[in-house]
C-alpha positions, 0 to 999 in steps of 0.5 A: 426484474433483477438488479445486477451487483457488479464490481465497482471502480476500484481506484487508480491502477487497480484492475481486479480484486478478490471476493471476501465475505458475503454478508448476505445469503441467497434469499435474504432481504436487502436494503438499498446501499446496505453493505452486502459483500467485501472485496479485497484489492491490492491496497484496501478492503472495499465494502460493496453496497446494494444498488437496490432494495429487494432480495438476494436471488443469486451469488455469481462470484463466490468468496475467494474468486478473483474478479475484474472491473465490472464483473457480475457478482450477484443479482437482487430480485425485486420485492420481498416475495422474491425470496420464496420465488428464488428456489423455483427460478434456480432450475433454468439457471445453468442454461443462462449462466454463460450469458450472465457470465459474458460481461466478466469474460468480455475484457479478456476477449477484448484484450486478446488481439493485443497479445502479440506474444505468439510472434517471436522477437526479431533475431537482432531483438532476441539477441539484445533481449538475452544480453540484457536479461530481459523478457519479451513479455516486458516489451511492446512490439512495433512490428507486424503482428506485434513483433518485437524489433531491435528498436523496441528493445533499445527504446525500452533500455533507454527508459531504464527497463530492468530485468525481472529475473531476480523476482522470479525465483520467489514465484516458483520456489517449492516448499520441502514436504513436511515430515509425516508426524508434523503434516497433520498439525499444520494449517495451510491458509491462502494469503490475502491479496493485501498480504501478497501485495505487501510481500511483493512490494517489499521484495521488489524494493530490496531488489530494485533500490540501493537501500542503506540505513543510517541511525541516530538517537534523539532526546525526547525530554523536550517533546515529552515535557511540552506534551505533558504541559499542554495535552489536556488544553490541546485535547479540549480545544482540538478534540484529539489527543496530542501524540508524538506523531504530529511532532515527528511529521512536522519535523520530517517535513522541515527536513524534507524541504531542506533535503529535497532528494529524500522526498524525490523518486527515480523514474527511469533515468530521471529524478522527480523532485516533489515540491510537496510533502504527502507523508505516509503513516504506516498503520498495522491492522489485523489484515496487514500493514497499510500506509495511508497518506497525510496530504500536504502535511508541510502546510498543516499545523501539528493539530491538523496533522494529529486530527488527520492521523487519527481519522486515517488510523481509525479508518485503517482499523475499521477497514474503511480506507479509500483508494484516495487515502492510500495513493500519492505518498512521497515519504513514509514514517513507521512507528515500531515503538508502539510494539516495543521495538528498540531498533530496526531498519525499515524497508522502503515504500517504493517508489519513495526514496526514504522511510523513517523508523521511530522506536521505543522511548527508553530511559538511558544514561547519556553524557551531557555537559561532562555528566552522566544523566538519565534521559528518555532516548529514542533510536531513529533509523532512516532507510534511503535509496543510495542511488539518489540520496547521498550519505551526507544528505541522509545523515543531515536529514536525520540530524535536522529531525533530531534538532527539531524534536530536541528543540520543538519550539523550532517547529512552532516558529518554522525554523 
């Protein structure tokens, strides 16, 4: 009896994945719960464990194929002798393949009655759709056979639906042919699902938000002195190194409490204020940028924050982040300084309304008390959605972060 390998639940809002690498080939022995293949989703890479022990008798979904929830990926035959039997059993498979593939095709068949696009919108609705640069595909029709009526369009507009036209050119943009002498030296590689999602989300953020960036600089002398003084004791007690991210995360949560608009998001014509601080920490990996979340960072100590960032960073680099690690962030911190960046303007992580960019610490001459002295300085950049955050709030937010870092005792005393 064969055991089916199917696509597991991928997490909230994730309905499909791309088959990555198969760790086993047909005929290989498999242990129960052993990772046998990799699935790439919009957010993370997931290893699929073997549901049972046996021998991999069939691979249904090849690397690079897109599969939906519950789709059949392969089959495991019972017993060690299944490997030898597998080639003989391969002969009748073409006839049985349609039946095996049925579960994959089933969701599409079930969804067919819900696709009312063959019915054109009512004339009054069509006029409103054109006037507002909308698409009928964006709207749910309430008329017969799903026809879009005028009321459906008005209801969608009142909810703040936006035109998709701005993003369309990127999908159909054609590349000019390369010169003949260069074509042979080019390499074409398909973008991973994660990279496609990063590209789409960043462009959507630019098209949707009224994004603006404000800058400041912070004297890191006090934090560096405190870190140098206590880093050995801190690591011995807590089992984790004392870095800068703990200080920055804590400083950000203090500022967010004072300026809640920076921690809010827009939903149609509503503003949703978050009375909690789930801080996203951007981490660069071989497969692209991911943003795991430090949940309730405002309720954590600097030591707890450093431990959680360490765990998330290791999971990101190992490719073992879960969907729960990636969802629900309210504000993001991006540290380009680890790569040597002196200044940048980060792009919002939609639907969040703020992102803080950290940069390289560099000794620079500054005027203090009428004298020019050399201090370790860092530029800070806050990109924010001007639709919800005013300039005064954005500048005040950066000033509060600066004050906390230049006088870190404020973080310990919760001031």
